One Martini backbone bead per residue (centre of mass of N, CA, C, O) as a GRO file, in nm:
protein
  568
    1MET     BB    1   5.954  -5.003   2.602
    2ALA     BB    2   5.881  -5.271   2.555
    3ASN     BB    3   6.061  -5.536   2.676
    4ALA     BB    4   6.242  -5.430   2.863
    5PRO     BB    5   6.463  -5.487   3.075
    6VAL     BB    6   6.516  -5.569   3.383
    7GLN     BB    7   6.562  -5.374   3.664
    8ARG     BB    8   6.825  -5.415   3.896
    9MET     BB    9   6.930  -5.292   4.196
   10SER     BB   10   7.199  -5.455   4.218
   11GLN     BB   11   7.289  -5.286   3.933
   12LEU     BB   12   7.238  -5.003   4.007
   13MET     BB   13   7.335  -4.656   3.939
   14ALA     BB   14   7.217  -4.601   4.263
   15LYS     BB   15   7.192  -4.407   4.564
   16THR     BB   16   7.038  -4.392   4.851
   17LEU     BB   17   6.918  -4.151   5.087
   18ARG     BB   18   6.837  -4.047   5.418
   19ASP     BB   19   6.939  -3.760   5.366
   20ASP     BB   20   6.959  -3.440   5.313
   21PRO     BB   21   7.105  -3.223   5.147
   22ALA     BB   22   7.275  -2.946   5.267
   23ASP     BB   23   7.200  -2.760   4.990
   24ALA     BB   24   6.895  -2.804   5.020
   25GLU     BB   25   6.580  -2.611   4.967
   26VAL     BB   26   6.400  -2.805   4.801
   27LEU     BB   27   6.211  -3.085   4.742
   28SER     BB   28   6.327  -3.177   4.468
   29HIS     BB   29   6.620  -3.174   4.548
   30LYS     BB   30   6.605  -3.375   4.776
   31LEU     BB   31   6.464  -3.626   4.624
   32LEU     BB   32   6.636  -3.663   4.372
   33VAL     BB   33   6.889  -3.730   4.532
   34ARG     BB   34   6.790  -3.947   4.739
   35ALA     BB   35   6.664  -4.139   4.481
   36GLY     BB   36   6.880  -4.141   4.244
   37TYR     BB   37   6.867  -3.932   3.980
   38VAL     BB   38   7.079  -3.715   4.092
   39ARG     BB   39   7.392  -3.514   4.053
   40ARG     BB   40   7.637  -3.310   4.153
   41THR     BB   41   7.899  -3.144   3.975
   42ALA     BB   42   7.818  -2.837   3.997
   43ALA     BB   43   7.713  -2.532   3.996
   44GLY     BB   44   7.434  -2.590   3.803
   45ILE     BB   45   7.544  -2.899   3.755
   46TRP     BB   46   7.414  -3.208   3.622
   47SER     BB   47   7.359  -3.551   3.676
   48TRP     BB   48   7.211  -3.833   3.517
   49LEU     BB   49   7.063  -4.102   3.620
   50PRO     BB   50   6.893  -4.375   3.516
   51LEU     BB   51   6.615  -4.285   3.648
   52GLY     BB   52   6.625  -3.982   3.559
   53LEU     BB   53   6.653  -4.043   3.247
   54LYS     BB   54   6.383  -4.177   3.211
   55VAL     BB   55   6.207  -3.945   3.286
   56LEU     BB   56   6.329  -3.746   3.076
   57SER     BB   57   6.247  -3.927   2.830
   58ASN     BB   58   5.949  -3.927   2.870
   59ILE     BB   59   5.909  -3.626   2.831
   60GLU     BB   60   6.024  -3.606   2.562
   61ARG     BB   61   5.824  -3.805   2.416
   62ILE     BB   62   5.564  -3.627   2.468
   63VAL     BB   63   5.663  -3.383   2.325
   64ARG     BB   64   5.709  -3.517   2.039
   65GLU     BB   65   5.424  -3.616   1.999
   66GLU     BB   66   5.293  -3.325   1.994
   67MET     BB   67   5.469  -3.192   1.784
   68ASP     BB   68   5.415  -3.383   1.553
   69ALA     BB   69   5.096  -3.341   1.550
   70ILE     BB   70   5.154  -3.027   1.426
   71GLY     BB   71   5.404  -3.069   1.213
   72ALA     BB   72   5.667  -3.080   1.329
   73GLN     BB   73   6.023  -3.056   1.292
   74GLU     BB   74   6.305  -3.224   1.373
   75VAL     BB   75   6.618  -3.107   1.510
   76LEU     BB   76   6.985  -3.043   1.541
   77LEU     BB   77   7.162  -2.802   1.698
   78PRO     BB   78   7.411  -2.630   1.811
   79ALA     BB   79   7.561  -2.508   2.113
   80LEU     BB   80   7.790  -2.397   1.950
   81LEU     BB   81   7.830  -2.051   1.876
   82PRO     BB   82   7.838  -1.782   1.691
   83ARG     BB   83   7.843  -1.436   1.721
   84GLU     BB   84   7.720  -1.282   1.472
   85PRO     BB   85   7.412  -1.327   1.496
   86TYR     BB   86   7.386  -1.194   1.792
   87GLU     BB   87   7.502  -0.917   1.699
   88ALA     BB   88   7.268  -0.861   1.484
   89THR     BB   89   7.042  -0.868   1.740
   90GLY     BB   90   7.202  -0.763   2.018
   91ARG     BB   91   7.246  -1.028   2.229
   92TRP     BB   92   7.550  -1.023   2.294
   93GLU     BB   93   7.471  -0.786   2.506
   94GLU     BB   94   7.189  -0.819   2.630
   95TYR     BB   95   7.252  -1.074   2.811
   96GLY     BB   96   7.513  -1.047   2.942
   97ALA     BB   97   7.631  -1.237   3.205
   98GLU     BB   98   7.462  -1.505   3.110
   99LEU     BB   99   7.668  -1.537   2.884
  100PHE     BB  100   7.862  -1.780   2.731
  101ARG     BB  101   8.177  -1.694   2.658
  102LEU     BB  102   8.419  -1.775   2.391
  103GLN     BB  103   8.739  -1.901   2.258
  104ASP     BB  104   8.925  -1.991   2.020
  105ARG     BB  105   9.256  -2.039   1.919
  106LYS     BB  106   9.207  -1.790   1.705
  107GLY     BB  107   8.987  -1.573   1.862
  108GLY     BB  108   8.714  -1.663   1.822
  109ASP     BB  109   8.374  -1.600   1.882
  110TYR     BB  110   8.160  -1.754   2.126
  111LEU     BB  111   7.870  -1.953   2.230
  112LEU     BB  112   7.634  -2.076   2.463
  113GLY     BB  113   7.322  -2.164   2.406
  114PRO     BB  114   7.020  -2.016   2.541
  115THR     BB  115   6.904  -1.969   2.239
  116HIS     BB  116   6.782  -2.019   1.870
  117GLU     BB  117   6.677  -1.800   1.676
  118GLU     BB  118   6.912  -1.728   1.480
  119ILE     BB  119   6.978  -2.024   1.380
  120PHE     BB  120   6.686  -2.086   1.258
  121THR     BB  121   6.687  -1.847   1.063
  122LEU     BB  122   6.927  -1.935   0.895
  123LEU     BB  123   6.828  -2.213   0.819
  124VAL     BB  124   6.577  -2.098   0.651
  125LYS     BB  125   6.741  -1.918   0.466
  126ASP     BB  126   6.882  -2.175   0.333
  127GLN     BB  127   6.605  -2.352   0.263
  128ALA     BB  128   6.418  -2.096   0.196
  129SER     BB  129   6.267  -1.921  -0.109
  130SER     BB  130   5.950  -1.986  -0.094
  131TYR     BB  131   5.620  -1.979  -0.016
  132LYS     BB  132   5.612  -2.296  -0.060
  133ASP     BB  133   5.795  -2.347   0.218
  134LEU     BB  134   5.540  -2.223   0.357
  135PRO     BB  135   5.482  -2.322   0.643
  136VAL     BB  136   5.701  -2.370   0.940
  137ILE     BB  137   5.801  -2.618   1.190
  138LEU     BB  138   6.074  -2.616   1.432
  139TYR     BB  139   6.263  -2.849   1.642
  140GLN     BB  140   6.423  -2.906   1.974
  141ILE     BB  141   6.632  -3.103   2.198
  142GLN     BB  142   6.833  -2.896   2.407
  143THR     BB  143   7.101  -2.770   2.535
  144LYS     BB  144   7.130  -2.504   2.775
  145TYR     BB  145   7.297  -2.182   2.856
  146ARG     BB  146   7.335  -2.019   3.182
  147ASP     BB  147   7.494  -1.769   3.391
  148GLU     BB  148   7.421  -1.802   3.684
  149ALA     BB  149   7.476  -1.630   3.975
  150ARG     BB  150   7.245  -1.825   4.147
  151PRO     BB  151   7.238  -2.119   4.180
  152ARG     BB  152   6.932  -2.322   4.245
  153ALA     BB  153   6.716  -2.566   4.323
  154GLY     BB  154   6.875  -2.746   4.150
  155ILE     BB  155   6.703  -2.806   3.842
  156LEU     BB  156   6.555  -2.518   3.837
  157ARG     BB  157   6.858  -2.338   3.859
  158GLY     BB  158   7.065  -2.358   3.604
  159ARG     BB  159   7.323  -2.358   3.360
  160GLU     BB  160   7.217  -2.644   3.272
  161PHE     BB  161   6.956  -2.732   3.023
  162LEU     BB  162   6.659  -2.877   2.916
  163MET     BB  163   6.506  -2.797   2.587
  164LYS     BB  164   6.227  -2.698   2.407
  165ASP     BB  165   6.255  -2.563   2.081
  166SER     BB  166   6.038  -2.358   1.884
  167TYR     BB  167   5.966  -2.260   1.523
  168SER     BB  168   5.790  -2.027   1.338
  169PHE     BB  169   5.716  -1.981   0.976
  170ASP     BB  170   5.565  -1.699   0.820
  171LEU     BB  171   5.406  -1.470   0.594
  172ASP     BB  172   5.200  -1.377   0.830
  173ASP     BB  173   5.003  -1.295   1.102
  174GLU     BB  174   4.793  -1.515   1.055
  175GLY     BB  175   4.996  -1.753   1.051
  176LEU     BB  176   5.106  -1.701   1.337
  177ALA     BB  177   4.847  -1.742   1.494
  178THR     BB  178   4.818  -2.033   1.417
  179SER     BB  179   5.091  -2.135   1.533
  180TYR     BB  180   5.028  -2.044   1.823
  181ALA     BB  181   4.773  -2.225   1.867
  182LEU     BB  182   4.904  -2.485   1.824
  183HIS     BB  183   5.103  -2.467   2.067
  184ARG     BB  184   4.908  -2.406   2.295
  185ALA     BB  185   4.756  -2.682   2.258
  186ALA     BB  186   5.003  -2.866   2.293
  187TYR     BB  187   5.077  -2.778   2.572
  188GLN     BB  188   4.821  -2.867   2.713
  189ARG     BB  189   4.868  -3.165   2.652
  190ILE     BB  190   5.140  -3.211   2.782
  191PHE     BB  191   5.062  -3.121   3.083
  192GLU     BB  192   4.835  -3.333   3.108
  193ARG     BB  193   5.000  -3.580   3.064
  194LEU     BB  194   5.210  -3.509   3.300
  195GLY     BB  195   5.025  -3.393   3.557
  196LEU     BB  196   5.001  -3.083   3.552
  197ASP     BB  197   4.961  -2.797   3.726
  198TYR     BB  198   4.829  -2.510   3.533
  199ARG     BB  199   4.892  -2.169   3.400
  200ILE     BB  200   4.784  -1.925   3.178
  201CYS     BB  201   4.999  -1.637   3.131
  202ALA     BB  202   5.058  -1.328   3.110
  203ALA     BB  203   5.361  -1.175   2.949
  204THR     BB  204   5.677  -1.101   2.903
  205ALA     BB  205   5.939  -1.089   2.655
  206GLY     BB  206   6.198  -0.956   2.690
  207ALA     BB  207   6.484  -1.057   2.511
  208MET     BB  208   6.300  -1.179   2.278
  209GLY     BB  209   6.061  -1.023   2.212
  210GLY     BB  210   5.779  -0.905   2.075
  211SER     BB  211   5.454  -0.946   2.158
  212LYS     BB  212   5.295  -1.189   2.230
  213SER     BB  213   5.277  -1.348   2.568
  214GLU     BB  214   5.309  -1.669   2.732
  215GLU     BB  215   5.273  -1.858   3.026
  216PHE     BB  216   5.356  -2.173   3.192
  217LEU     BB  217   5.238  -2.233   3.517
  218ALA     BB  218   5.348  -2.400   3.819
  219PRO     BB  219   5.227  -2.438   4.113
  220ALA     BB  220   5.472  -2.348   4.370
  221GLU     BB  221   5.678  -2.280   4.633
  222ALA     BB  222   5.958  -2.292   4.445
  223GLY     BB  223   5.887  -2.064   4.289
  224GLU     BB  224   6.007  -1.759   4.103
  225ASP     BB  225   5.723  -1.692   4.033
  226THR     BB  226   5.458  -1.446   4.016
  227PHE     BB  227   5.106  -1.484   4.016
  228ALA     BB  228   4.796  -1.377   3.902
  229ASP     BB  229   4.461  -1.449   4.028
  230CYS     BB  230   4.119  -1.446   3.934
  231PRO     BB  231   3.824  -1.540   4.117
  232ASN     BB  232   3.605  -1.404   3.882
  233CYS     BB  233   3.805  -1.462   3.630
  234ASP     BB  234   4.029  -1.548   3.363
  235PHE     BB  235   4.253  -1.396   3.491
  236ALA     BB  236   4.618  -1.426   3.413
  237ALA     BB  237   4.949  -1.326   3.554
  238ASN     BB  238   5.232  -1.202   3.556
  239THR     BB  239   5.328  -0.952   3.749
  240GLU     BB  240   5.513  -0.811   3.525
  241ALA     BB  241   5.229  -0.786   3.323
  242ILE     BB  242   5.095  -0.580   3.524
  243SER     BB  243   4.874  -0.298   3.477
  244TYR     BB  244   4.800   0.031   3.569
  245GLN     BB  245   4.566   0.266   3.526
  246LEU     BB  246   4.534   0.576   3.430
  247GLN     BB  247   4.385   0.818   3.696
  248PRO     BB  248   4.286   1.112   3.694
  249VAL     BB  249   4.253   1.405   3.915
  250ASP     BB  250   4.106   1.644   4.095
  251ALA     BB  251   4.307   1.941   4.229
  252SER     BB  252   4.159   2.223   4.288
  253GLY     BB  253   4.150   2.183   4.624
  254VAL     BB  254   4.451   2.198   4.657
  255PRO     BB  255   4.681   2.330   4.811
  256ALA     BB  256   4.962   2.464   4.842
  257LEU     BB  257   5.273   2.420   4.858
  258GLU     BB  258   5.449   2.288   5.163
  259GLU     BB  259   5.691   2.335   5.378
  260ILE     BB  260   5.843   2.097   5.625
  261PRO     BB  261   5.978   2.010   5.902
  262THR     BB  262   6.185   1.684   5.909
  263PRO     BB  263   6.360   1.547   6.120
  264ASP     BB  264   6.484   1.247   6.090
  265THR     BB  265   6.331   1.147   5.778
  266PRO     BB  266   6.456   0.929   5.536
  267THR     BB  267   6.201   0.759   5.565
  268ILE     BB  268   5.885   0.651   5.540
  269GLU     BB  269   5.852   0.555   5.829
  270THR     BB  270   5.950   0.816   5.973
  271LEU     BB  271   5.761   1.017   5.832
  272ALA     BB  272   5.485   0.892   5.909
  273ALA     BB  273   5.534   0.899   6.217
  274TYR     BB  274   5.583   1.206   6.251
  275LEU     BB  275   5.293   1.294   6.093
  276GLY     BB  276   5.065   1.077   6.112
  277VAL     BB  277   5.074   0.908   5.839
  278PRO     BB  278   5.039   0.725   5.583
  279ALA     BB  279   5.234   0.590   5.344
  280SER     BB  280   5.028   0.649   5.101
  281ALA     BB  281   5.078   0.977   5.124
  282THR     BB  282   5.342   0.915   5.008
  283LEU     BB  283   5.651   0.977   4.803
  284LYS     BB  284   5.855   0.770   4.645
  285ASN     BB  285   6.222   0.806   4.553
  286LEU     BB  286   6.396   0.629   4.322
  287LEU     BB  287   6.746   0.579   4.244
  288VAL     BB  288   6.885   0.532   3.918
  289LYS     BB  289   7.096   0.365   3.678
  290VAL     BB  290   7.106   0.442   3.318
  291ASP     BB  291   7.385   0.397   3.179
  292GLY     BB  292   7.478   0.619   3.425
  293GLU     BB  293   7.198   0.763   3.442
  294ILE     BB  294   7.001   0.946   3.637
  295VAL     BB  295   6.684   0.810   3.779
  296ALA     BB  296   6.354   0.888   3.875
  297ILE     BB  297   6.120   0.692   4.091
  298GLY     BB  298   5.764   0.707   4.139
  299VAL     BB  299   5.599   0.597   4.437
  300PRO     BB  300   5.411   0.488   4.663
  301GLY     BB  301   5.506   0.443   4.997
  302ASP     BB  302   5.344   0.148   5.008
  303ARG     BB  303   5.542   0.067   4.778
  304GLU     BB  304   5.723  -0.134   4.571
  305VAL     BB  305   5.989  -0.186   4.355
  306ASP     BB  306   6.006  -0.343   4.039
  307MET     BB  307   6.299  -0.423   3.897
  308GLY     BB  308   6.204  -0.596   3.661
  309LYS     BB  309   6.035  -0.368   3.531
  310VAL     BB  310   6.260  -0.171   3.498
  311GLU     BB  311   6.446  -0.341   3.324
  312GLU     BB  312   6.240  -0.393   3.097
  313HIS     BB  313   6.206  -0.087   3.012
  314PHE     BB  314   6.522  -0.033   2.956
  315ALA     BB  315   6.576  -0.234   2.775
  316PRO     BB  316   6.916  -0.289   2.723
  317ALA     BB  317   6.979  -0.136   2.953
  318GLY     BB  318   7.140  -0.067   3.240
  319VAL     BB  319   7.046  -0.134   3.593
  320GLU     BB  320   7.119   0.065   3.896
  321LEU     BB  321   7.178   0.157   4.199
  322VAL     BB  322   7.250   0.401   4.383
  323THR     BB  323   7.525   0.559   4.550
  324GLU     BB  324   7.705   0.748   4.754
  325SER     BB  325   7.886   0.867   4.528
  326ASP     BB  326   7.647   0.992   4.351
  327PHE     BB  327   7.604   1.241   4.545
  328ALA     BB  328   7.857   1.367   4.480
  329GLY     BB  329   7.818   1.679   4.348
  330ARG     BB  330   7.478   1.670   4.423
  331PRO     BB  331   7.283   1.900   4.569
  332ASP     BB  332   6.999   1.818   4.416
  333LEU     BB  333   7.068   1.537   4.599
  334VAL     BB  334   6.900   1.444   4.877
  335ARG     BB  335   6.932   1.214   5.100
  336GLY     BB  336   6.594   1.121   5.196
  337TYR     BB  337   6.488   1.425   5.021
  338VAL     BB  338   6.353   1.349   4.757
  339GLY     BB  339   6.192   1.547   4.494
  340PRO     BB  340   6.039   1.618   4.188
  341GLN     BB  341   6.055   1.898   4.254
  342GLY     BB  342   6.318   2.065   4.092
  343LEU     BB  343   6.497   1.865   3.912
  344GLY     BB  344   6.466   1.901   3.622
  345GLU     BB  345   6.690   1.817   3.347
  346LYS     BB  346   6.900   1.622   3.513
  347VAL     BB  347   6.636   1.438   3.592
  348LYS     BB  348   6.460   1.186   3.523
  349TYR     BB  349   6.088   1.139   3.558
  350ILE     BB  350   5.929   0.859   3.669
  351ALA     BB  351   5.604   0.694   3.703
  352ASP     BB  352   5.351   0.560   3.842
  353PRO     BB  353   5.006   0.563   3.769
  354ARG     BB  354   4.945   0.645   4.086
  355VAL     BB  355   5.087   0.922   3.986
  356ALA     BB  356   4.857   1.096   3.889
  357PRO     BB  357   4.711   1.350   3.777
  358GLY     BB  358   4.626   1.533   4.085
  359THR     BB  359   4.799   1.395   4.284
  360ALA     BB  360   4.873   1.411   4.634
  361TRP     BB  361   5.184   1.479   4.825
  362ILE     BB  362   5.441   1.359   5.037
  363THR     BB  363   5.776   1.498   5.008
  364GLY     BB  364   6.052   1.588   4.916
  365ALA     BB  365   6.252   1.910   4.919
  366ASN     BB  366   6.567   1.901   4.865
  367LYS     BB  367   6.619   1.911   5.185
  368GLN     BB  368   6.749   1.893   5.483
  369GLY     BB  369   6.481   1.803   5.689
  370VAL     BB  370   6.275   1.834   5.436
  371HIS     BB  371   5.932   1.865   5.340
  372ALA     BB  372   5.636   1.820   5.130
  373ARG     BB  373   5.308   1.938   5.069
  374ASN     BB  374   5.090   1.937   4.828
  375VAL     BB  375   5.202   1.757   4.590
  376VAL     BB  376   5.127   1.795   4.247
  377SER     BB  377   5.059   1.625   3.984
  378GLY     BB  378   5.117   1.855   3.714
  379ARG     BB  379   5.181   2.114   3.900
  380ASP     BB  380   5.468   2.060   4.066
  381PHE     BB  381   5.511   1.823   3.862
  382GLU     BB  382   5.663   1.624   3.606
  383VAL     BB  383   5.608   1.348   3.390
  384ALA     BB  384   5.767   1.177   3.149
  385GLU     BB  385   5.676   0.877   3.255
  386PHE     BB  386   5.453   0.610   3.263
  387VAL     BB  387   5.524   0.319   3.478
  388ASP     BB  388   5.469   0.003   3.582
  389VAL     BB  389   5.671  -0.054   3.899
  390VAL     BB  390   5.509  -0.226   4.100
  391VAL     BB  391   5.440  -0.442   4.338
  392VAL     BB  392   5.224  -0.678   4.346
  393GLN     BB  393   4.934  -0.730   4.534
  394ASP     BB  394   4.720  -0.846   4.737
  395GLY     BB  395   4.407  -0.708   4.608
  396ASP     BB  396   4.447  -0.610   4.363
  397PRO     BB  397   4.315  -0.512   4.078
  398CYS     BB  398   4.159  -0.635   3.818
  399PRO     BB  399   4.203  -0.542   3.483
  400LYS     BB  400   3.908  -0.673   3.398
  401CYS     BB  401   3.705  -0.656   3.688
  402GLY     BB  402   3.831  -0.559   3.990
  403THR     BB  403   3.904  -0.784   4.145
  404GLY     BB  404   4.079  -0.922   4.379
  405LEU     BB  405   4.378  -1.056   4.384
  406LYS     BB  406   4.567  -1.362   4.365
  407LEU     BB  407   4.870  -1.484   4.492
  408ASP     BB  408   5.139  -1.690   4.349
  409ARG     BB  409   5.353  -1.949   4.309
  410ALA     BB  410   5.587  -2.054   4.032
  411ILE     BB  411   5.668  -2.251   3.758
  412GLU     BB  412   5.836  -2.233   3.470
  413ILE     BB  413   5.751  -2.448   3.180
  414GLY     BB  414   5.645  -2.224   2.964
  415HIS     BB  415   5.684  -2.036   2.643
  416ILE     BB  416   5.516  -1.796   2.433
  417PHE     BB  417   5.591  -1.630   2.108
  418GLN     BB  418   5.528  -1.329   1.913
  419LEU     BB  419   5.787  -1.209   1.726
  420GLY     BB  420   5.791  -1.160   1.427
  421GLN     BB  421   6.065  -0.949   1.276
  422LYS     BB  422   6.322  -0.921   1.446
  423TYR     BB  423   6.505  -1.156   1.316
  424THR     BB  424   6.443  -1.127   1.006
  425ASN     BB  425   6.553  -0.841   0.985
  426ALA     BB  426   6.845  -0.881   1.102
  427LEU     BB  427   6.880  -1.149   0.884
  428LYS     BB  428   6.723  -1.138   0.619
  429LEU     BB  429   6.424  -1.300   0.575
  430ASP     BB  430   6.341  -1.405   0.263
  431VAL     BB  431   6.066  -1.466   0.028
  432LEU     BB  432   5.902  -1.557  -0.242
  433GLY     BB  433   5.626  -1.444  -0.364
  434GLN     BB  434   5.340  -1.481  -0.559
  435ASN     BB  435   5.422  -1.190  -0.706
  436GLY     BB  436   5.761  -1.192  -0.707
  437LYS     BB  437   5.810  -1.079  -0.416
  438PRO     BB  438   5.945  -1.002  -0.131
  439VAL     BB  439   5.910  -1.172   0.186
  440ARG     BB  440   5.880  -1.112   0.519
  441VAL     BB  441   5.932  -1.315   0.775
  442THR     BB  442   5.743  -1.462   1.041
  443MET     BB  443   5.771  -1.524   1.405
  444GLY     BB  444   5.793  -1.799   1.642
  445SER     BB  445   5.834  -1.881   2.002
  446TYR     BB  446   5.886  -2.216   2.175
  447GLY     BB  447   5.899  -2.325   2.523
  448ILE     BB  448   6.035  -2.616   2.717
  449GLY     BB  449   6.111  -2.742   3.032
  450VAL     BB  450   6.220  -3.047   3.069
  451SER     BB  451   6.385  -3.061   3.336
  452ARG     BB  452   6.193  -2.880   3.494
  453ALA     BB  453   5.949  -3.066   3.492
  454VAL     BB  454   6.055  -3.263   3.692
  455ALA     BB  455   6.054  -3.078   3.932
  456ALA     BB  456   5.754  -2.989   3.915
  457LEU     BB  457   5.640  -3.274   3.970
  458ALA     BB  458   5.776  -3.311   4.242
  459GLU     BB  459   5.650  -3.057   4.384
  460GLN     BB  460   5.334  -3.150   4.337
  461THR     BB  461   5.341  -3.491   4.408
  462ALA     BB  462   5.477  -3.517   4.660
  463ASP     BB  463   5.547  -3.662   4.971
  464ASP     BB  464   5.656  -3.768   5.287
  465LYS     BB  465   5.812  -4.025   5.130
  466GLY     BB  466   5.817  -3.898   4.831
  467LEU     BB  467   5.788  -3.986   4.518
  468VAL     BB  468   5.504  -3.932   4.256
  469TRP     BB  469   5.442  -4.094   3.973
  470SER     BB  470   5.340  -4.127   3.678
  471ARG     BB  471   5.322  -4.351   3.422
  472GLU     BB  472   5.430  -4.164   3.192
  473VAL     BB  473   5.713  -4.080   3.368
  474ALA     BB  474   5.812  -4.316   3.495
  475PRO     BB  475   6.082  -4.551   3.525
  476ALA     BB  476   5.831  -4.742   3.599
  477ASP     BB  477   5.541  -4.936   3.640
  478VAL     BB  478   5.696  -5.143   3.841
  479HIS     BB  479   5.791  -5.229   4.190
  480VAL     BB  480   5.971  -5.493   4.291
  481VAL     BB  481   5.977  -5.667   4.615
  482ALA     BB  482   6.210  -5.831   4.797
  483ALA     BB  483   6.211  -5.898   5.137
  484GLY     BB  484   6.485  -6.130   5.134
  485LYS     BB  485   6.435  -6.412   5.076
  486ALA     BB  486   6.492  -6.657   4.855
  487LEU     BB  487   6.198  -6.708   4.781
  488GLN     BB  488   6.117  -6.406   4.733
  489THR     BB  489   6.330  -6.354   4.511
  490GLU     BB  490   6.242  -6.563   4.316
  491LEU     BB  491   5.950  -6.454   4.280
  492ALA     BB  492   6.024  -6.162   4.189
  493LEU     BB  493   6.189  -6.249   3.927
  494ASP     BB  494   5.952  -6.406   3.799
  495VAL     BB  495   5.741  -6.176   3.785
  496SER     BB  496   5.917  -5.974   3.627
  497GLU     BB  497   5.926  -6.135   3.368
  498LYS     BB  498   5.632  -6.152   3.315
  499LEU     BB  499   5.582  -5.841   3.305
  500ARG     BB  500   5.778  -5.796   3.072
  501ALA     BB  501   5.634  -5.981   2.862
  502ALA     BB  502   5.361  -5.793   2.902
  503GLY     BB  503   5.504  -5.482   2.871
  504LEU     BB  504   5.655  -5.401   3.123
  505ARG     BB  505   5.817  -5.186   3.335
  506VAL     BB  506   6.095  -5.311   3.557
  507LEU     BB  507   6.160  -5.280   3.906
  508VAL     BB  508   6.395  -5.461   4.111
  509ASP     BB  509   6.446  -5.562   4.451
  510ASP     BB  510   6.737  -5.789   4.494
  511ARG     BB  511   6.889  -5.724   4.738
  512ALA     BB  512   7.132  -5.813   4.942
  513GLY     BB  513   7.141  -5.732   5.286
  514VAL     BB  514   6.857  -5.590   5.277
  515SER     BB  515   6.612  -5.464   5.440
  516PRO     BB  516   6.279  -5.435   5.416
  517GLY     BB  517   6.253  -5.150   5.516
  518VAL     BB  518   6.445  -5.019   5.311
  519LYS     BB  519   6.294  -5.108   5.060
  520PHE     BB  520   6.028  -4.970   5.123
  521THR     BB  521   6.135  -4.685   5.142
  522ASP     BB  522   6.260  -4.672   4.863
  523ALA     BB  523   5.994  -4.718   4.704
  524GLU     BB  524   5.873  -4.448   4.796
  525LEU     BB  525   6.096  -4.260   4.710
  526ILE     BB  526   6.100  -4.334   4.395
  527GLY     BB  527   5.778  -4.351   4.280
  528VAL     BB  528   5.637  -4.570   4.174
  529PRO     BB  529   5.305  -4.644   4.113
  530GLN     BB  530   5.373  -4.964   4.157
  531ILE     BB  531   5.390  -5.202   4.437
  532LEU     BB  532   5.541  -5.528   4.447
  533VAL     BB  533   5.521  -5.777   4.708
  534ALA     BB  534   5.745  -6.019   4.825
  535GLY     BB  535   5.647  -6.191   5.109
  536ARG     BB  536   5.494  -6.382   5.358
  537ARG     BB  537   5.317  -6.534   5.097
  538SER     BB  538   5.507  -6.662   4.883
  539ALA     BB  539   5.461  -6.977   4.919
  540GLU     BB  540   5.151  -6.907   4.797
  541GLY     BB  541   5.175  -6.697   4.562
  542VAL     BB  542   5.147  -6.414   4.725
  543LEU     BB  543   5.086  -6.074   4.671
  544GLU     BB  544   5.149  -5.718   4.715
  545LEU     BB  545   4.954  -5.434   4.623
  546LYS     BB  546   5.062  -5.096   4.571
  547ASP     BB  547   4.958  -4.766   4.577
  548ARG     BB  548   5.145  -4.491   4.595
  549ARG     BB  549   4.930  -4.259   4.601
  550THR     BB  550   4.698  -4.399   4.808
  551GLY     BB  551   4.788  -4.677   4.969
  552GLU     BB  552   4.662  -4.915   4.846
  553ARG     BB  553   4.582  -5.258   4.929
  554GLU     BB  554   4.658  -5.599   4.802
  555GLU     BB  555   4.594  -5.933   4.751
  556LEU     BB  556   4.772  -6.146   4.508
  557THR     BB  557   4.824  -6.328   4.260
  558VAL     BB  558   5.012  -6.351   4.010
  559ASP     BB  559   4.793  -6.340   3.788
  560GLU     BB  560   4.642  -6.108   3.903
  561ALA     BB  561   4.869  -5.897   3.896
  562ILE     BB  562   4.916  -5.906   3.595
  563ALA     BB  563   4.625  -5.832   3.517
  564ARG     BB  564   4.607  -5.565   3.668
  565LEU     BB  565   4.865  -5.417   3.544
  566THR     BB  566   4.783  -5.459   3.233
  567ALA     BB  567   4.505  -5.300   3.246
  568ASN     BB  568   4.620  -5.001   3.303
   0.00000   0.00000   0.00000
């Protein structure tokens, strides 16, 4: 990028805005639009303007350098994909409504790729025939598509986004572990070079499948993920991946089940108030439909059910809450008074591990206006399956050391999976082994949200004046500002050319008819790391250099400014 032409703002296809967009909810959305980096084309679909594309390209460059460093080979696969491979793996249906499906003029089914495991598997099946062809790591930087029901937060949650996805192909689990470790270390280098604050967290595999899975999360208020961090040990995990251990208790001293009248107490709050007990003494029973079949889920009354965990457990089956109509014709299900005892075989009962054998509860008696107390798990009702389904709370014990966990919001910027043989089994990817027999290949999958990283950086580094980029990702190394007069503009253009000749990327504000105040405001909004102003002492050949991050200023001659900027 050295010796790139000086970018003149008088010619730049980007208009800065004084006010936040009306639909902007988060900081990155507001600032990237106001600073002229992106513009909305449709809900969840964004156009990248010149400054934004430069930042995006810089992130791509860093990702490429670190992927190439671990021996990965770059390819580019299509975004428009045939149905058949995704049907073979089950993901044509599993992805549900998020998958963009379409037909060609002949009625053939296609999709816009949300991720490319199947297509990479078929590529390696076509190209690799022997153990000598492996291991191999392939990657691409490609646009992905997901039909988000509620696109929001600007480029953080879009229907179209740029992603680096890579895939490792190995002969055995030991090779997979090596490829996984290579990616993990490469991701650490990438995010450190980008200047992102991040955590590596245990995660669930979701629709991707496989065994081990970790997320790279960037703490930010705008994040849609919640992660738990232990202040005492190195444990960190997405809350969806945290499980509570089953701990049975002795119930020999608990009296027999007793039904008690509790009129007008259909909620945990009304029941606890009526009986004068804490909500934690009650058992909440949530009814859901799993592929149309009603399932009851038991959790302590003071906890909320994490529907993400429920959906993860039952995937690929669809999960939805029961409605008023589902109670019609079901006298065994009394709305607001459901209890696990007596549900029989008609309704499967699963429970959180906190409803362990021997624990005693106050819960519904399956009769209108009646509850039961001393209802003991394992004595008065049986749990078909224990599944951790509650929302993790601040202070819940760390699974590793028992210390109270601290919760925080974060943006997912990367995810790595040990997939194993899910996709190679479905698509029958074998190579000839050293002994002359077929060997089923094992896979890893590794993603980085390239466009999402732009928003994550904006969220973490911006201040009250605007964006604040690091030099590695900024659209320019220095933003030269001509305060307005002809002499100042002449000096600004002259020093810009000298900086360009010295190998720096230069953005110069040479706009005529724009006040110095507006130019200074725009320079801070755009966020280039160094701002060089041709101002009141231009006639003396003296410039003001300002560090955008720290706000530190100093006056320098042209030669001193060039020496200072090229030395960094």
